[in-house]
Backbone of each chain as ProteinMPNN parsed JSONL, in Angstrom:
{"seq_chain_A": "XXXXXXXXXXXXXXXXXXXXXXXXXXXXXXXXXXXXXXXXXXXXXXXXXXXXXXXXXXXXXXXXXXXXXXXXXXXXXXXXXXXXXXXXXXXXXXXXXXXXXXXXXXXXXX", "coords_chain_A": {"N_chain_A": [[-4.26, 5.454, 5.135], [-5.27, 7.41, 7.883], [-3.624, 9.78, 9.988], [-3.201, 9.246, 13.493], [-4.997, 11.031, 16.005], [-3.765, 13.592, 17.981], [-3.511, 15.993, 20.692], [-2.321, 19.25, 19.881], [-0.67, 20.587, 21.649], [0.399, 20.379, 25.049], [0.661, 21.451, 28.37], [2.368, 21.888, 31.522], [3.201, 22.439, 34.977], [6.341, 22.077, 36.734], [6.532, 18.992, 38.479], [3.855, 18.473, 38.292], [1.226, 16.404, 36.823], [0.605, 15.295, 33.514], [-1.498, 14.414, 30.746], [-1.544, 12.881, 27.612], [-3.537, 12.404, 24.85], [-4.45, 9.982, 22.324], [-6.073, 9.452, 19.57], [-7.63, 7.007, 17.678], [-8.913, 4.538, 15.451], [-11.257, 1.786, 15.107], [-9.821, 0.104, 13.58], [-7.183, 0.332, 14.106], [-5.852, 1.561, 16.751], [-7.974, 0.687, 18.394], [-8.119, -1.986, 17.76], [-5.726, -3.364, 18.089], [-3.31, -4.191, 20.598], [-0.956, -2.785, 20.334], [0.22, -0.259, 20.709], [2.497, 2.326, 20.782], [4.699, 4.785, 22.21], [6.653, 7.7, 21.583], [9.329, 9.788, 22.463], [10.624, 12.854, 21.438], [13.261, 14.965, 21.298], [14.273, 18.266, 20.211], [15.877, 18.166, 17.079], [16.786, 15.607, 17.427], [16.715, 11.968, 17.183], [13.68, 10.051, 17.471], [12.697, 8.496, 20.602], [11.955, 5.428, 22.03], [9.399, 5.186, 24.369], [7.118, 4.101, 25.581], [5.697, 0.897, 25.07], [3.549, -1.612, 23.595], [1.093, -0.649, 24.622], [1.305, -0.154, 27.498], [3.785, -0.81, 28.535], [7.072, -0.276, 29.774], [10.224, 0.439, 28.353], [13.477, -0.786, 29.301], [15.233, 1.41, 31.363], [13.672, 3.641, 30.995], [11.978, 6.13, 32.757], [9.763, 5.484, 35.524], [7.916, 7.408, 35.724], [6.59, 7.708, 33.453], [3.697, 6.486, 31.927], [1.329, 4.331, 30.307], [-1.892, 3.811, 28.753], [-5.009, 2.409, 27.538], [-8.227, 2.852, 26.146], [-10.879, 1.66, 24.469], [-10.895, 3.178, 21.348], [-8.936, 4.986, 21.935], [-5.759, 5.854, 23.081], [-3.536, 6.668, 25.799], [-0.938, 8.694, 27.174], [0.656, 9.26, 30.161], [2.489, 11.559, 32.003], [3.991, 11.801, 34.978], [4.972, 13.827, 37.823], [6.256, 15.989, 36.47], [9.146, 17.048, 34.707], [11.801, 19.306, 33.768], [13.29, 18.233, 31.645], [11.441, 16.723, 30.361], [10.252, 18.194, 28.511], [9.413, 18.167, 25.253], [8.615, 16.734, 22.01], [5.951, 14.447, 21.56], [4.965, 11.355, 20.242], [2.419, 9.11, 19.328], [1.982, 5.735, 18.181], [0.515, 3.224, 16.229], [0.025, -0.21, 15.448], [-1.468, -1.24, 12.425], [-2.422, -3.368, 11.089], [-1.809, -5.83, 8.473], [0.978, -5.57, 8.277], [1.431, -2.83, 8.542], [1.782, 0.538, 9.832], [0.747, 3.373, 11.796], [1.312, 6.73, 12.655], [0.775, 9.165, 15.273], [-0.345, 12.623, 15.284], [1.316, 14.15, 16.778], [2.438, 15.767, 19.79], [3.316, 18.669, 21.442], [5.003, 19.057, 24.368], [5.141, 21.294, 26.966], [6.997, 22.534, 29.637], [6.151, 24.541, 32.177]], "CA_chain_A": [[-4.506, 5.52, 6.579], [-5.153, 8.746, 8.445], [-2.822, 9.871, 11.197], [-3.912, 9.255, 14.773], [-5.185, 12.417, 16.45], [-3.235, 14.008, 19.286], [-3.572, 17.454, 20.887], [-1.103, 19.882, 19.379], [0.198, 20.972, 22.749], [-0.013, 20.17, 26.435], [1.651, 22.065, 29.249], [2.199, 21.674, 32.951], [4.276, 22.951, 35.833], [7.175, 21.007, 37.307], [5.899, 18.229, 39.542], [2.477, 18.12, 37.959], [1.011, 15.305, 35.887], [-0.122, 15.636, 32.295], [-1.905, 13.262, 29.958], [-1.655, 13.113, 26.176], [-4.431, 11.43, 24.235], [-4.114, 9.514, 20.974], [-7.348, 8.908, 19.117], [-7.578, 6.266, 16.424], [-10.154, 3.909, 15.003], [-11.402, 0.364, 15.426], [-8.902, -0.647, 12.705], [-5.799, 0.445, 14.57], [-5.748, 1.613, 18.217], [-9.015, -0.117, 19.014], [-8.048, -3.406, 17.385], [-4.458, -3.986, 18.486], [-2.613, -3.688, 21.795], [0.392, -2.474, 19.843], [0.39, 1.198, 20.712], [3.763, 2.752, 21.36], [4.902, 6.232, 22.341], [8.034, 8.135, 21.335], [9.719, 11.139, 22.883], [11.596, 13.418, 20.507], [13.801, 16.291, 21.572], [14.611, 18.956, 18.96], [17.078, 17.76, 16.371], [17.188, 14.247, 17.806], [15.843, 10.874, 16.754], [12.7, 9.65, 18.483], [13.121, 7.503, 21.583], [10.847, 4.608, 22.51], [9.079, 5.521, 25.747], [6.126, 3.114, 26.007], [5.306, -0.015, 24.009], [2.446, -2.514, 23.953], [0.137, 0.178, 25.378], [1.633, 0.294, 28.859], [5.071, -1.342, 28.996], [8.203, 0.643, 29.698], [11.542, -0.154, 28.058], [14.479, -0.636, 30.336], [15.879, 2.717, 31.391], [12.686, 4.725, 30.94], [11.475, 6.438, 34.08], [8.415, 5.019, 35.843], [7.0, 8.554, 35.684], [5.851, 7.571, 32.189], [2.795, 5.346, 31.93], [0.41, 4.325, 29.186], [-3.142, 3.073, 28.898], [-5.867, 2.453, 26.352], [-9.643, 2.574, 26.33], [-11.523, 1.745, 23.165], [-10.049, 3.647, 20.239], [-8.052, 6.061, 22.408], [-4.652, 5.539, 23.973], [-3.078, 7.84, 26.545], [0.364, 8.699, 27.824], [0.682, 10.138, 31.319], [3.788, 11.873, 32.586], [3.793, 12.315, 36.337], [6.152, 14.498, 38.345], [6.837, 16.629, 35.28], [10.48, 17.631, 34.868], [12.209, 20.168, 32.655], [13.764, 17.432, 30.535], [10.306, 16.084, 29.685], [9.812, 19.099, 27.446], [9.753, 17.509, 23.987], [7.463, 16.303, 21.227], [5.594, 13.063, 21.823], [4.174, 10.752, 19.172], [1.922, 7.755, 19.492], [2.051, 4.935, 16.968], [-0.25, 1.999, 16.363], [-0.011, -1.193, 14.373], [-2.755, -1.053, 11.745], [-2.723, -4.559, 10.309], [-1.125, -6.054, 7.19], [2.367, -5.072, 8.387], [1.477, -1.374, 8.409], [1.759, 1.31, 11.07], [0.334, 4.759, 11.644], [1.744, 7.598, 13.753], [-0.077, 10.274, 15.669], [0.01, 13.939, 14.75], [2.352, 14.709, 17.625], [2.067, 16.715, 20.846], [4.439, 19.398, 22.044], [4.856, 19.207, 25.814], [5.874, 22.441, 27.514], [7.075, 22.601, 31.095], [6.027, 25.974, 32.47]], "C_chain_A": [[-4.336, 6.942, 7.092], [-4.338, 8.688, 9.722], [-3.732, 9.808, 12.421], [-3.955, 10.695, 15.283], [-4.673, 12.64, 17.862], [-3.453, 15.505, 19.45], [-2.251, 18.056, 20.443], [-0.137, 20.216, 20.5], [-0.448, 20.678, 24.091], [1.07, 20.798, 27.304], [1.335, 21.768, 30.704], [3.384, 22.239, 33.71], [5.102, 21.793, 36.353], [6.468, 20.319, 38.464], [4.484, 17.796, 39.238], [2.433, 16.893, 37.056], [0.256, 15.819, 34.669], [-0.467, 14.341, 31.551], [-2.09, 13.676, 28.508], [-2.534, 12.019, 25.584], [-4.019, 11.129, 22.795], [-5.35, 8.783, 20.446], [-7.223, 8.252, 17.753], [-8.938, 5.706, 16.059], [-10.191, 2.443, 15.442], [-10.516, -0.512, 14.545], [-7.458, -0.557, 13.16], [-5.76, 0.413, 16.108], [-6.757, 0.676, 18.883], [-8.883, -1.615, 18.784], [-6.82, -4.115, 17.936], [-3.904, -3.364, 19.766], [-1.157, -3.409, 21.453], [0.526, -0.975, 19.646], [1.702, 1.509, 21.413], [3.834, 4.272, 21.372], [6.386, 6.556, 22.214], [8.215, 9.575, 21.795], [10.773, 11.634, 21.9], [12.002, 14.823, 20.933], [14.243, 16.926, 20.262], [15.929, 18.484, 18.366], [17.559, 16.354, 16.666], [16.248, 13.209, 17.211], [14.831, 10.565, 17.855], [13.261, 8.56, 19.392], [11.888, 6.75, 22.081], [10.629, 4.85, 24.0], [8.085, 4.546, 26.369], [5.862, 2.193, 24.824], [4.221, -0.956, 24.521], [1.484, -1.854, 24.937], [0.699, 0.716, 26.687], [2.973, -0.213, 29.385], [6.188, -0.329, 28.795], [9.483, -0.093, 29.343], [12.477, 0.052, 29.239], [15.109, 0.753, 30.24], [14.929, 3.894, 31.306], [12.072, 4.898, 32.329], [10.054, 5.922, 34.292], [7.441, 6.186, 35.99], [6.157, 8.524, 34.398], [4.967, 6.325, 32.257], [1.818, 5.476, 30.77], [-0.816, 3.497, 29.47], [-3.934, 3.177, 27.601], [-7.294, 2.136, 26.753], [-10.334, 2.743, 24.983], [-10.54, 2.146, 22.081], [-9.063, 4.732, 20.64], [-7.012, 5.54, 23.385], [-4.206, 6.825, 24.665], [-1.695, 7.608, 27.115], [0.29, 9.697, 28.972], [2.113, 10.313, 31.789], [3.51, 12.469, 33.952], [5.083, 12.957, 36.831], [6.945, 15.191, 37.242], [8.177, 17.292, 35.591], [10.842, 18.43, 33.615], [12.619, 19.362, 31.429], [12.647, 16.695, 29.796], [9.777, 16.955, 28.547], [10.335, 18.576, 26.108], [8.472, 17.294, 23.194], [7.233, 14.818, 21.5], [4.67, 12.559, 20.712], [3.679, 9.376, 19.589], [2.027, 7.049, 18.141], [1.259, 3.659, 17.217], [-0.028, 1.077, 15.176], [-1.412, -1.111, 13.752], [-3.112, -2.243, 10.851], [-1.933, -4.63, 9.014], [0.256, -5.423, 7.169], [2.469, -3.567, 8.198], [1.316, -0.69, 9.764], [1.277, 2.725, 10.761], [0.756, 5.54, 12.888], [0.663, 8.615, 14.086], [0.451, 11.584, 15.123], [1.069, 14.647, 15.578], [1.839, 15.75, 18.605], [3.318, 17.357, 21.406], [4.136, 19.583, 23.526], [5.758, 20.344, 26.282], [5.827, 22.38, 29.03], [7.156, 24.07, 31.486], [7.047, 26.445, 33.506]], "O_chain_A": [[-3.352, 7.605, 6.764], [-4.352, 7.692, 10.445], [-4.878, 10.256, 12.387], [-3.046, 11.48, 15.016], [-5.087, 11.971, 18.808], [-3.569, 16.221, 18.455], [-1.192, 17.449, 20.607], [1.079, 20.138, 20.322], [-1.668, 20.722, 24.244], [2.258, 20.685, 27.004], [0.204, 21.443, 31.067], [4.444, 22.484, 33.135], [4.627, 20.659, 36.41], [5.879, 20.975, 39.323], [3.968, 16.861, 39.851], [3.464, 16.409, 36.588], [-0.623, 16.673, 34.784], [0.195, 13.316, 31.714], [-2.714, 14.696, 28.215], [-2.286, 10.834, 25.804], [-3.333, 11.919, 22.146], [-5.629, 7.647, 20.829], [-6.765, 8.871, 16.793], [-9.974, 6.317, 16.321], [-9.258, 1.944, 16.071], [-10.461, -1.727, 14.731], [-6.6, -1.285, 12.66], [-5.645, -0.663, 16.696], [-6.421, -0.04, 19.826], [-9.46, -2.418, 19.518], [-6.858, -5.313, 18.218], [-4.02, -2.157, 19.983], [-0.248, -3.761, 22.204], [0.891, -0.493, 18.573], [1.973, 1.011, 22.506], [3.117, 4.95, 20.635], [7.251, 5.806, 22.667], [7.379, 10.445, 21.552], [11.709, 10.905, 21.57], [11.19, 15.748, 20.928], [14.554, 16.219, 19.303], [16.952, 18.411, 19.048], [18.626, 15.951, 16.202], [15.135, 13.525, 16.792], [15.101, 10.792, 19.035], [14.163, 7.811, 19.016], [10.903, 7.358, 22.5], [11.56, 4.733, 24.798], [8.197, 4.205, 27.547], [5.807, 2.658, 23.686], [4.005, -1.078, 25.726], [1.115, -2.441, 25.954], [0.587, 1.91, 26.963], [3.264, -0.057, 30.571], [6.242, 0.376, 27.787], [9.803, -1.119, 29.943], [12.285, 0.947, 30.062], [15.472, 1.205, 29.154], [15.339, 5.034, 31.523], [11.698, 3.925, 32.983], [9.241, 5.918, 33.367], [6.278, 5.985, 36.339], [5.15, 9.222, 34.28], [5.437, 5.242, 32.603], [1.517, 6.578, 30.312], [-0.798, 2.598, 30.31], [-3.578, 3.927, 26.692], [-7.543, 1.266, 27.588], [-10.367, 3.84, 24.426], [-9.486, 1.531, 21.919], [-8.421, 5.335, 19.78], [-7.331, 4.88, 24.374], [-4.465, 7.927, 24.181], [-1.328, 6.493, 27.487], [-0.098, 10.848, 28.774], [2.853, 9.343, 31.952], [2.871, 13.515, 34.067], [6.163, 12.666, 36.318], [8.153, 14.996, 37.109], [8.327, 17.995, 36.59], [10.257, 18.242, 32.548], [12.33, 19.758, 30.3], [12.876, 16.115, 28.735], [8.966, 16.515, 27.732], [11.542, 18.548, 25.866], [7.381, 17.632, 23.652], [8.176, 14.042, 21.651], [3.729, 13.24, 20.303], [4.434, 8.575, 20.139], [2.147, 7.691, 17.098], [1.331, 3.081, 18.302], [0.093, 1.53, 14.038], [-2.406, -0.938, 14.456], [-3.976, -2.148, 9.979], [-1.446, -3.615, 8.517], [0.66, -4.818, 6.176], [3.499, -3.075, 7.738], [0.784, -1.268, 10.712], [1.382, 3.208, 9.633], [0.585, 5.081, 14.018], [-0.236, 8.884, 13.289], [1.55, 11.648, 14.571], [1.655, 15.633, 15.13], [0.927, 16.517, 18.297], [4.263, 16.671, 21.797], [3.132, 20.194, 23.891], [6.963, 20.354, 26.03], [4.767, 22.2, 29.631], [8.125, 24.755, 31.157], [7.07, 27.625, 33.858]]}, "seq_chain_B": "XXXXXXXXXXXXXXXXXXXXXXXXXXXXXXXXXXXXXXXXXXXXXXXXXXXXXXXXXXXXXXXXXXXXXXXXXXXXXXXXXXXXXXXXXXXXXXXXXXXXXXXXXXXXXXXXXXXXXXX", "coords_chain_B": {"N_chain_B": [[26.783, -2.95, 21.589], [23.598, -2.029, 20.277], [23.58, -0.393, 17.189], [22.576, 1.895, 14.717], [23.622, 3.233, 11.836], [23.346, 5.811, 9.634], [23.561, 6.952, 6.197], [24.977, 10.01, 4.815], [23.732, 13.449, 4.491], [21.706, 14.449, 1.693], [21.296, 16.207, -1.392], [18.992, 16.736, -3.811], [17.657, 17.068, -7.152], [14.379, 17.947, -8.351], [12.464, 15.186, -9.496], [14.538, 13.419, -9.532], [16.227, 10.531, -8.047], [16.841, 9.097, -4.787], [19.005, 7.315, -2.613], [19.177, 5.953, 0.467], [21.156, 4.719, 3.104], [21.436, 2.354, 5.827], [23.316, 1.16, 8.259], [23.625, -1.605, 10.277], [24.628, -2.727, 13.546], [25.812, -4.734, 16.315], [23.875, -6.619, 16.856], [22.071, -9.582, 15.774], [21.624, -9.295, 12.556], [19.845, -10.458, 10.626], [17.596, -11.321, 11.953], [15.716, -9.469, 12.535], [13.169, -7.002, 11.803], [13.365, -4.024, 9.796], [12.416, -0.69, 9.782], [11.387, 2.238, 7.933], [11.034, 5.642, 8.528], [9.781, 8.889, 8.048], [10.272, 12.466, 8.401], [9.088, 15.482, 7.715], [10.242, 18.912, 7.531], [9.547, 20.527, 10.543], [7.301, 19.016, 10.867], [5.263, 16.043, 11.62], [5.922, 12.536, 12.427], [6.117, 10.022, 9.922], [5.224, 6.897, 8.796], [6.947, 4.877, 6.511], [7.647, 2.348, 5.447], [8.573, -1.181, 5.682], [11.119, -3.691, 5.99], [11.918, -7.105, 6.122], [14.82, -8.119, 7.417], [15.955, -10.578, 7.113], [14.35, -12.444, 5.482], [13.638, -10.722, 3.466], [11.091, -9.844, 3.031], [8.706, -7.335, 2.311], [6.89, -4.365, 3.083], [5.072, -1.589, 2.121], [3.776, 1.674, 2.798], [0.689, 2.747, 1.419], [0.822, 5.26, 0.174], [3.407, 5.553, -0.834], [3.842, 3.482, -2.542], [5.18, 2.188, -5.512], [6.99, 4.186, -5.799], [8.905, 3.826, -3.879], [11.613, 1.757, -2.836], [12.789, -0.845, -0.949], [15.66, -2.484, 0.176], [18.037, -5.033, 1.215], [21.322, -5.864, 2.376], [22.735, -8.591, 3.407], [25.341, -9.311, 3.821], [26.718, -7.109, 4.624], [25.173, -6.139, 6.609], [23.306, -4.104, 6.104], [20.626, -1.961, 5.33], [18.655, -0.507, 2.734], [16.951, 2.335, 1.417], [15.306, 3.464, -1.314], [14.041, 6.223, -2.992], [12.099, 7.415, -5.568], [11.385, 9.724, -8.313], [11.409, 12.284, -7.071], [9.91, 14.988, -5.28], [9.39, 18.356, -4.076], [7.99, 17.971, -1.776], [9.057, 15.765, -0.665], [11.212, 16.458, 0.768], [12.802, 15.917, 3.716], [13.716, 14.468, 6.919], [14.933, 11.259, 6.988], [14.52, 8.329, 8.742], [15.884, 5.214, 9.817], [14.614, 2.462, 11.647], [14.64, -0.011, 14.112], [12.643, -2.913, 14.553], [11.847, -4.629, 17.42], [12.32, -8.097, 18.269], [9.379, -9.915, 18.182], [7.878, -7.72, 18.829], [5.806, -4.935, 18.103], [6.93, -2.284, 17.602], [9.369, 0.367, 17.717], [12.525, 0.073, 18.614], [15.224, 0.886, 18.424], [16.809, 3.598, 16.788], [18.12, 5.094, 13.795], [20.375, 7.87, 13.189], [19.233, 9.595, 11.468], [18.722, 10.924, 8.164], [19.013, 13.717, 6.246], [17.205, 14.61, 3.489], [17.13, 16.75, 0.885], [15.145, 18.283, -1.474], [15.508, 20.193, -4.184], [15.428, 22.653, -6.741]], "CA_chain_B": [[25.505, -2.28, 21.722], [22.924, -1.852, 18.999], [23.789, 0.896, 16.519], [22.113, 2.065, 13.339], [24.325, 4.395, 11.316], [22.807, 6.138, 8.323], [24.393, 7.713, 5.279], [24.929, 11.451, 5.012], [22.704, 14.278, 3.863], [21.655, 14.448, 0.225], [20.549, 17.265, -2.071], [18.582, 16.195, -5.105], [16.769, 17.902, -7.965], [13.06, 17.337, -8.585], [12.452, 14.138, -10.502], [15.657, 12.497, -9.317], [16.053, 9.492, -7.036], [17.811, 9.117, -3.699], [19.139, 6.027, -1.933], [19.69, 6.155, 1.815], [21.566, 3.457, 3.705], [21.357, 2.219, 7.283], [24.183, 0.035, 8.605], [23.313, -2.089, 11.622], [25.649, -3.479, 14.255], [25.507, -5.021, 17.713], [22.84, -7.642, 16.993], [21.978, -10.459, 14.616], [20.912, -8.478, 11.567], [18.813, -11.13, 9.841], [16.458, -11.772, 12.757], [14.877, -8.319, 12.87], [12.631, -6.13, 10.77], [13.826, -2.637, 9.818], [11.431, 0.235, 9.25], [11.783, 3.59, 7.542], [10.1, 6.666, 8.985], [10.291, 10.185, 7.633], [9.762, 13.642, 9.111], [9.288, 16.731, 6.983], [10.624, 20.007, 8.431], [8.496, 21.051, 11.397], [6.117, 18.159, 10.81], [5.27, 14.837, 12.426], [6.523, 11.32, 11.905], [5.301, 9.321, 8.915], [5.747, 5.566, 8.503], [7.138, 4.689, 5.077], [7.58, 0.935, 5.104], [9.366, -2.103, 6.486], [11.728, -4.825, 5.32], [12.452, -8.166, 6.966], [16.235, -8.163, 7.051], [16.324, -11.957, 6.787], [13.625, -12.982, 4.33], [13.458, -9.712, 2.426], [9.684, -9.442, 2.953], [8.592, -5.88, 2.298], [5.567, -3.751, 3.079], [5.157, -0.135, 1.992], [2.507, 2.36, 2.938], [0.056, 2.966, 0.106], [1.23, 6.555, -0.375], [4.705, 5.495, -1.492], [3.973, 2.325, -3.433], [5.525, 2.577, -6.871], [8.102, 5.154, -5.755], [9.904, 3.458, -2.879], [12.156, 0.409, -2.901], [13.648, -1.18, 0.199], [16.477, -3.677, -0.034], [19.012, -5.247, 2.282], [22.542, -6.605, 2.051], [23.042, -9.307, 4.643], [26.795, -9.443, 3.987], [27.213, -5.887, 5.278], [24.169, -5.741, 7.617], [22.857, -2.774, 5.696], [19.368, -1.829, 4.595], [18.614, 0.652, 1.864], [15.663, 2.839, 0.979], [15.423, 4.314, -2.497], [12.802, 6.93, -3.311], [12.25, 7.969, -6.914], [10.486, 10.821, -8.732], [11.367, 13.187, -5.924], [9.322, 16.314, -5.351], [9.757, 19.184, -2.914], [7.307, 17.437, -0.597], [9.854, 14.66, -0.133], [12.24, 17.024, 1.645], [12.518, 15.399, 5.055], [14.697, 13.588, 7.544], [14.53, 9.866, 6.881], [15.091, 7.506, 9.798], [15.644, 3.781, 9.911], [14.264, 2.112, 13.022], [14.53, -1.461, 14.251], [11.52, -3.481, 15.281], [12.373, -5.707, 18.252], [11.737, -9.409, 18.04], [8.116, -10.121, 18.874], [7.232, -6.466, 19.219], [5.377, -4.031, 17.042], [7.343, -0.936, 17.958], [10.676, 0.694, 17.143], [13.327, 0.238, 19.816], [16.448, 1.616, 18.118], [16.673, 4.457, 15.621], [19.302, 5.723, 13.239], [20.506, 9.303, 13.515], [18.465, 10.364, 10.492], [19.388, 11.437, 6.973], [18.249, 14.807, 5.646], [17.128, 14.643, 2.03], [16.588, 18.034, 0.441], [14.812, 18.292, -2.9], [15.464, 21.601, -4.582], [15.943, 22.915, -8.086]], "C_chain_B": [[24.914, -2.076, 20.331], [23.204, -0.453, 18.454], [23.227, 0.82, 15.106], [22.742, 3.352, 12.825], [23.902, 4.633, 9.868], [23.806, 6.94, 7.487], [24.126, 9.211, 5.435], [23.854, 12.159, 4.203], [22.844, 14.291, 2.342], [20.88, 15.674, -0.259], [20.241, 16.756, -3.474], [17.673, 17.181, -5.845], [15.427, 17.191, -8.136], [13.12, 16.33, -9.718], [13.552, 13.103, -10.339], [15.275, 11.418, -8.301], [17.115, 9.649, -5.961], [17.823, 7.736, -3.048], [19.854, 6.265, -0.612], [20.033, 4.795, 2.413], [21.516, 3.522, 5.225], [22.142, 0.973, 7.657], [23.966, -0.351, 10.06], [24.493, -2.83, 12.231], [25.185, -3.742, 15.681], [24.403, -6.033, 17.938], [22.833, -8.496, 15.726], [21.039, -9.839, 13.587], [19.698, -9.182, 10.97], [17.583, -11.542, 10.645], [15.51, -10.634, 13.138], [14.328, -7.641, 11.616], [13.253, -4.733, 10.92], [12.794, -1.768, 9.104], [12.087, 1.52, 8.795], [10.649, 4.544, 7.894], [10.651, 8.01, 8.519], [9.595, 11.319, 8.383], [10.105, 14.89, 8.312], [9.6, 17.85, 7.974], [9.431, 20.541, 9.218], [7.24, 20.203, 11.451], [6.283, 16.894, 11.651], [5.946, 13.658, 11.74], [5.557, 10.617, 10.955], [5.955, 7.977, 8.608], [5.786, 5.349, 6.997], [6.987, 3.221, 4.687], [8.537, 0.12, 5.948], [9.938, -3.202, 5.604], [12.179, -5.836, 6.373], [13.886, -8.394, 6.531], [16.707, -9.571, 6.699], [15.686, -12.424, 5.494], [13.527, -12.005, 3.166], [12.012, -9.299, 2.227], [9.59, -7.934, 3.115], [7.13, -5.465, 2.392], [5.754, -2.244, 3.047], [3.787, 0.462, 2.269], [1.991, 2.733, 1.553], [0.595, 4.214, -0.59], [2.507, 6.47, -1.199], [4.862, 4.334, -2.458], [4.184, 2.796, -4.875], [6.695, 3.548, -6.918], [9.21, 4.734, -4.808], [10.325, 2.001, -3.085], [13.072, 0.199, -1.704], [14.359, -2.478, -0.095], [17.392, -3.858, 1.162], [20.169, -6.062, 1.742], [22.985, -7.299, 3.325], [24.548, -9.429, 4.871], [27.402, -8.248, 4.7], [26.245, -5.374, 6.336], [23.632, -4.337, 7.345], [21.514, -2.868, 4.979], [19.396, -0.516, 3.825], [17.163, 1.033, 1.581], [15.906, 3.78, -0.185], [14.061, 4.916, -2.8], [13.006, 7.646, -4.641], [11.238, 9.086, -7.168], [10.297, 11.836, -7.611], [10.696, 14.514, -6.251], [9.697, 17.092, -4.102], [9.121, 18.649, -1.633], [8.04, 16.249, 0.02], [11.035, 15.157, 0.701], [11.906, 16.661, 3.084], [13.767, 14.743, 5.626], [14.131, 12.176, 7.487], [15.275, 9.061, 7.933], [14.886, 6.023, 9.484], [15.412, 3.466, 11.385], [14.033, 0.606, 13.104], [13.278, -1.851, 15.005], [12.054, -4.646, 16.105], [11.638, -7.016, 17.979], [10.457, -9.58, 18.847], [7.383, -8.854, 19.243], [6.865, -5.607, 18.033], [5.633, -2.601, 17.493], [8.757, -0.756, 17.42], [11.628, 1.026, 18.274], [14.65, 0.962, 19.6], [16.267, 2.362, 16.805], [18.044, 4.892, 15.109], [19.299, 7.205, 13.548], [19.73, 10.193, 12.541], [19.334, 10.848, 9.337], [18.495, 12.507, 6.356], [18.347, 14.716, 4.124], [16.431, 15.941, 1.638], [16.356, 17.97, -1.065], [14.616, 19.737, -3.319], [16.05, 21.775, -5.973], [17.062, 23.947, -8.044]], "O_chain_B": [[25.638, -1.965, 19.342], [23.08, 0.541, 19.169], [23.384, -0.178, 14.404], [22.434, 4.438, 13.317], [24.075, 3.777, 9.001], [24.759, 7.52, 8.007], [23.174, 9.62, 6.099], [23.173, 11.569, 3.363], [23.938, 14.161, 1.791], [19.929, 16.116, 0.385], [21.145, 16.39, -4.224], [17.009, 18.016, -5.23], [15.36, 15.963, -8.071], [13.735, 16.573, -10.756], [13.498, 12.031, -10.942], [14.163, 11.397, -7.775], [18.159, 10.259, -6.191], [16.79, 7.074, -2.945], [20.996, 6.724, -0.584], [19.284, 3.832, 2.246], [21.55, 4.598, 5.823], [21.693, -0.145, 7.406], [24.106, 0.476, 10.961], [25.264, -3.479, 11.524], [24.288, -3.071, 16.192], [24.023, -6.289, 19.081], [23.497, -8.176, 14.74], [19.818, -9.862, 13.742], [18.639, -8.573, 10.824], [16.622, -12.06, 10.076], [14.612, -10.813, 13.962], [14.92, -7.693, 10.538], [13.617, -4.317, 12.019], [12.361, -2.064, 7.99], [13.197, 1.853, 9.212], [9.48, 4.294, 7.602], [11.858, 8.243, 8.588], [8.498, 11.161, 8.919], [11.264, 15.3, 8.241], [9.25, 17.739, 9.149], [8.429, 20.956, 8.635], [6.228, 20.619, 12.015], [7.306, 16.699, 12.306], [6.467, 13.77, 10.63], [4.343, 10.62, 11.162], [7.117, 7.93, 8.205], [4.807, 5.596, 6.293], [6.293, 2.89, 3.725], [9.226, 0.652, 6.818], [9.335, -3.597, 4.606], [12.755, -5.461, 7.395], [14.139, -8.815, 5.402], [17.745, -9.736, 6.058], [16.376, -12.759, 4.532], [13.355, -12.413, 2.017], [11.721, -8.487, 1.348], [10.287, -7.332, 3.932], [6.247, -6.128, 1.849], [6.505, -1.686, 3.847], [2.761, -0.166, 2.006], [2.768, 2.998, 0.636], [0.798, 4.216, -1.804], [2.679, 7.225, -2.155], [5.891, 4.21, -3.121], [3.476, 3.668, -5.379], [7.324, 3.714, -7.963], [10.334, 5.225, -4.913], [9.522, 1.143, -3.45], [14.007, 0.966, -1.477], [13.755, -3.448, -0.553], [17.516, -2.975, 2.011], [20.03, -6.836, 0.795], [23.546, -6.667, 4.22], [24.983, -9.632, 6.005], [28.468, -8.353, 5.307], [26.457, -4.302, 6.902], [23.524, -3.505, 8.246], [21.3, -3.739, 4.137], [20.064, 0.444, 4.21], [16.276, 0.182, 1.516], [16.624, 4.772, -0.057], [13.055, 4.21, -2.858], [13.97, 8.391, -4.814], [10.359, 9.351, -6.349], [9.175, 12.195, -7.255], [10.877, 15.082, -7.328], [10.266, 16.527, -3.168], [9.648, 18.849, -0.539], [7.68, 15.785, 1.102], [11.771, 14.355, 1.274], [10.861, 17.048, 3.607], [14.742, 14.496, 4.915], [12.994, 11.932, 7.89], [16.503, 9.101, 8.009], [13.848, 5.628, 8.953], [15.958, 4.135, 12.262], [13.329, 0.024, 12.278], [12.898, -1.201, 15.978], [12.655, -5.563, 15.548], [10.496, -7.03, 17.522], [10.461, -9.406, 20.066], [6.354, -8.915, 19.914], [7.596, -5.583, 17.043], [4.711, -1.822, 17.731], [9.281, -1.639, 16.741], [11.568, 2.117, 18.84], [15.15, 1.599, 20.527], [15.672, 1.859, 15.852], [18.995, 5.038, 15.877], [18.336, 7.733, 14.104], [19.588, 11.395, 12.765], [20.517, 11.142, 9.508], [17.354, 12.232, 5.987], [19.438, 14.742, 3.555], [15.286, 16.187, 2.017], [17.263, 17.644, -1.831], [13.689, 20.414, -2.874], [17.036, 21.132, -6.335], [17.619, 24.295, -9.084]]}, "name": "protein", "num_of_chains": 2, "seq": "XXXXXXXXXXXXXXXXXXXXXXXXXXXXXXXXXXXXXXXXXXXXXXXXXXXXXXXXXXXXXXXXXXXXXXXXXXXXXXXXXXXXXXXXXXXXXXXXXXXXXXXXXXXXXXXXXXXXXXXXXXXXXXXXXXXXXXXXXXXXXXXXXXXXXXXXXXXXXXXXXXXXXXXXXXXXXXXXXXXXXXXXXXXXXXXXXXXXXXXXXXXXXXXXXXXXXXXXXXXXXXXXXXXXX"}
């Protein structure tokens, strides 16, 4: 399975909104509504941020939202804050109890 | 509260094997799947495989089949991942991550175990 494709980097100023794309295929992102997103700060374990395409775990800010269209999922961060600066990874169920991660996106707050 | 505590860092020589543990607490161990994910230095996340902590059902990604073995000990609520025939490309942080009931995502993660393969 090939990794899902994400932009290497996305940046924005505090208060702005940014969107990170996650491009897969009809065998993973396009087939299942099991896309999740993870935030990872340097030296830390990833943290679940969005699951089932657009659901937020308890405790995650409503500034984070997710969506999907066809084979591409997206994560939007609104009202960008300094603490949002991190790496973000998408992940999709790919059938037969397997999963595939995205290539990762570094978010920079200018 | 849910906690996943992994074993400490390892240094191994090429060709050797490594076994990493992940001790779970704060929930009913046997009713959840546990995944292993690795991250090479400066690189992205890579899914390795999953074990059903109750039934022992296992699924590995094609890349690691034949080299990886996942097991669990229900008496100590611990899962293990053993990787054999190590090469320098296996140098990475290995994470265990729990899959929530009914969900295809990873809601709790261990702190990670750095495995360094060096001669």
